[in-house]
N, C-alpha and C positions, 0 to 999 in steps of 0.2 A: 734428445730430439727437440729441435727448435719448433716453437709454436709459430702460428701465422703472424701473431703480433710482433714477435722478435724478428721475423723475416722482413716485415714491413719497416721496422726500425733500422735494420741493416741496410735496406735499399736506400733509405733517405738520411742515413747517418743521424737518426734520432736517438736520444739517450735510451739506455736499457731500462731506466725507470719508467718511461712511457710504455714500453712493451709490457713490463709487469703490471702496470695499471690496466692496460687493455685486456690482459689475461684475467684480471680480477673482474672486469666488466663481463666477460664470457662466463666465468664461474658464477657470478651473481645471477645472470640470466638463467643459467641451467638449474640453479637452486630454486629460483622464483616461479618459473612457469611450468605448467603441466607438460608442455612440449615446446622446445625451442626449435624453430625451423631454421633460423639463421640470423646473422647480424652483418650488416653492410656499413662500412664507413664511407662517407661522402667527401668530396673535395672541401676544404683544402688539405686535411690531414692525409688524404689518399693520394695527393699530387706533390707532396714534399713541402708544403707551405706552412706546416705547423710550427709555431714559434715557442722557443724555450730558452732559458739561460741557466748557467751553473754559477751559484754564488755561495761562498762559505761551505763548499763541498756538498751543497744541496742543489737539486734541480728544481727550478720553478717553471711551471707551465704558463705561457702567456696568451695562448689563444684557445678557442673551444674545440671540442671534439664533436663533430656532427655525424649522425648516422641513423640507422633504422634497425629496429629489433622486430623480427617477425616471429610470432608465437601464438600458440593456442592459449588464450589468457582471459582472465576476468578482470573487471574494473579494479577489484581489490589487489590482485596480483600486479597489475600495471602500477597502481599507487605505491605498492611495496617496493617495486623495482625503482621507481623514481627516488623514493626515500634512501634506498641503498646507494643509488648514484651520488646523492648529496653527501653521504658519508664518505664515499671514496674521494670526492672532490676536496674535502676539508683539509686545509693546510698544504695543499699541493701546488697552488698557484695564486695568481692575482685576481682582481675582480672580474676580468674578462675570461678567465678560465672556467669552462663548464663542460660537463659531460652531457651533451644535448642529443639524446636519443629519442626518436619518435617510436612508440610501441604500436605496432600494427598487427591486427589479426591476420593470420595466414590466408584466410579466405579473400582478403583484400589485395593480395599480391598482384593479381592480374587486372586490378581495377584502379591503379594509382593514377593521380592527377597528371595530365600532360603539361608539366611545368619545366622550366629551364633546369631547375635543380635535379629533377628526376632524370632528365636526359644526361645531364652532366655526370650524375652518378652511374648511369649505365655505361658511359664512355670510359670513366676513370675512377670508379669506386673501387673498394677493396672488400672482399668477403672475409670477414673476421671469423665467421662461423657459418656452417652450412655450405651448400654448393649450388651452382647453376641459378643463382638468384639475380645476378646483374642482367642477364638476358631477358628477364621478365619485367624489368623497368621500362617505361615508355621510351620510344625511339623518336618521338617528335614532341614539340611543345608549342603552345599558343603564346605569341608575343604579348597578347593582352594580359596574360597572367603575370608576366614580368613587369608590366606597368602597375598592376594592382599591388604586387609585392613592394614596388618602389614607394607607392603611397603609404603603405603600412610602415615602411622603413624610415619614413620621415620622423617617426617617433624616436628613433635611436638617440640622436643627440639631445633631445628634449627631455629624456626620461631621468637624467641625473644632474646633480649639481657638483659632483666630484670632478675635479679638472682633468686628471689623467684618464678617468673612464670616459668623460666627455670627448676627449681627443680621439680615442680609439673608436668610439661609437660614430663620431663624425667621419672619421677615415672609412669605416665600413660603408657608411652611406655614400660617400664620394666614390668608392670603388664599385658601387652599383652602376655607375654611369658606364664604364666599359661593358658590363653585363647587358645593360639596356642597348647599347650600340650593336653588340653582337646579336642580341635577340631580335632587334628591329631588322637586322639583315638576314635573319633566318638561320643563323649559324651558331652552334654551341661551342664555345671555347672553354674547356674545363680549367679550373684553377684561377684564383684572383690575380696572381702575379703574372701568369701567362696572358691573361685577358688584358691587364693594364699595359703590359709591354706591347702587345699587338695594337691596342688603341693608340699608344703614343706614336707608334711607327706608321700605322695605316691611315690614321685620322679619318675614320669612316663616317659617311653621311653628314647630316647637319650637326649631330652631337660632336663629331670629330673635328668640325670646322671652327668651333668656337674657342677663342683664346682663353676666356675665363675658365671654361671647363678644363682645358688642358693644363693650366697652371694648377688648378685644384687637384686634378688627378696625379700630377707629378708630385706634388707635396704629400698627398695621401699615400702614394706608394712608398715614398721615402719613410714616412712615419710608421707605416705598417711593418716595414722591414726592420725598423730600429725603434721599437716602442719605448715609452709611450708617445713621443712626438711632442711638438711644441704647440700649445693652444694659440700662443701669440701669432704663430705662423698660419695655422690652419683656419682660425675663426674668421679672418677678413676674407678668405677665399670661399667660405661655405655658402653664404647666402647668394652672392652673384652666380656661383655655379649652379645652385638649385633653380634660380630664376631662369637661367639660360637652358638648363635641362628641360624644364617644363615647356618652355617655348619651342625648343627644338623637336620635342617628341611628337607634337602635332602641327607644327608650323604656325601656331597661333601667336598672339601677343604675349608679352611678359605678364605673368599673373598679377592681379590687383593686390595692393598692400593689405587690404582688409577683405576677408573672404565674403563673397556674395553668391547669389544663386547662379549666376553665369559660370563661376568657377566650379561649383558643385556639378552643374550639368556637363561642363567640359571634362571633369575627372570621370564622371559617369560613362561618358562616351569611350573612355579608354578600356573599360572593364569587359571581361568575358562573361557570358551568361552564367547565372547562378545555377549550379547543379541541383537536381531534385532533393538531394540529401541536405543541402544548405537551406533550401526553402523550408523543408520540414523542421529543421533545427530552429529557424527563426520563429516559426509558429509555436514550437515548444517554449521558446523564450517568452513569448507573449502570454502563453498559457500559465507559465510559472509565476510571472510577475505582471499581471494585467494592469493597464492604466485606463485612461479615457479612450473609448473605442475609436474616435476619429484620430487622435494622436498615434494610437497603436497602428492603425491602418496606414497612416502616413510613414511611420517608422518602418513598417514592413515593406512598403512600396519602394522607399528610397534605397539606393545602394550604399550600404554603411561604409564601405571603403572610401567612397567619394565624399561622403559627409565628414568622415574622420580625417580624410586628407585635407579638406578645406579647413577644418578646425585646427589641424597641425600647422597648416601654412600660416594661419593667423598667429599662432604661437611662435612660429619661426620669426615672423616679422617683429613681434614683441620682444623676443629674447636676443635676436641677432640683427635686428634692423633698428629703425628709429621710431617705431610705433608704440603708442601707449596701449595698455589694455583697453579693449573696446567691446561694445555690445555685440557687434557681428560675430567676433570670435567666440564670445561667451554663448551666444545663441546656437552656433553650429556645434559647439562642444555639448551643449545640453541636448540637442537633437540626436547626437551620436549616442550619448550615454543614457538617454531617457531619464533625465534628471532636470531639476530646476536650474536655470542659469546661474553661474557664479557672478557676483557683483564686480564689474570691472573696476570699481573704486576700492575694493578690498586691498589692504596692504599685502596680504598673502595670496593675491590673485593667481600668481603662477603656480604656487603650491597646490591650491584647490583645483586649478585647471589640470595639472598633472594627475591628481587623484581621480578627477572626473573622467578624463580620457582612459586612464588605466581601468576603471570600473567598466566602462563601455567596451573596452577591448576584451577584457575577460568574459563579459557577458556573450560577446560575439564569437570568441575563440576560447572556450573554457580551459584549454591546455596552457594558455598564457598565465593562468593563475597558479600553476603548479610550481 
C-alpha cells in the first residue's frame, strides 16, 4: 500500500528517496508526541518545486522541506523532534537542504496567523498525516505581514560568507518580489515558480514596471531552477533590485545609503499591529534580561522588524554597495540586539555585526536559534 509521501512523489516525479524520508518524518512524529494530529507540507514541495539531483547513484536534496506538525506536545518533545529532524537531514543534501517543520499545539490550529504562507498552504498544501487540516488554515492574509517578512528576509544573503549558499539565499530574497507583488494585489499565487512566471508575464503594479527588478527576478528564477547559480551574475543585480523594491512598495524615494530615523519610521509604517501574544513575549524578554529602564522602554516601544530592517539595509550597503562600515548601521544594530554598538573601525566589523543581528533575532524569535 502506497503511503501519502510516495503518492506525492509519484505526482511530481520526485525520487523515491524523498518519499522514504517523508515517511521517516511521520514515523518520528508518531514516536515523539503524545498525540499527533497531523502534518502538512507547504509549497514549494507541495507544488512540485522541490529540487534534487542524482549523482554517483545517490540522490542529493537541494531545497528545503517546509511544513507544520500539529500535536499535543511539551517543550521537551518539540525539542526532541527537532533533534530527530537534524539526524534525518544529515548526509542527504547540500547546505540549503533542511527539514523545516514548525511544531504547533493542536489548540492553535484555529488561531493561525493570517499570512500569505498560511493561505498559500491552505490552497496548495499537502496533508502528509491527519485529515481535514488544510481547510482550517486561514483563507485571507494581511499584505503588511508580507512586507514584514520581506524586512526579515533581508538577512538571508547577509548571513553567510559561503559563495554557493549566498547565491541561493540571494535568489530566495529576489523571489520574494513576485510574492510581494501578488500580496500587494490581494491575490495569493502558490509556488515560487508559478509566481515568478506570472510576475514576468503580467508585470503587475509598480513592482512589475521596474526594469531592474525584472532583470533580477529573471536571473533569480534561472538560478533557482539550476542551482547553485552564478554569484557574478546575481550580485550586481541584487542591490539595485532591493532599492527599487523598497521604493515601489510605498511610492517613496530610494532608501538612504546609511540607515536613519526616517527609514526606521518608514519601515514601521509597513508593519501590521503587534498581536497580544507578541507584546507579552517582548515583556518577558525584558524581564529575563533587564537593562536600563529608559532603554528597555524604548526597545519595547519600537517595532523590532523595522529597526532590524534598517540595520540590515546598512549592512547591505556595506557588503554589496560602496559604503564603509559606519556608526549609523552600528547604532541601529545595537538598538535591535540590545547590545553595545560594534566599532565601525574594527577589522571584523561585518563578522561582529552578523553575530549581533543573529543574537537579536534569536531573542525576538527564539525558534531561530534551534
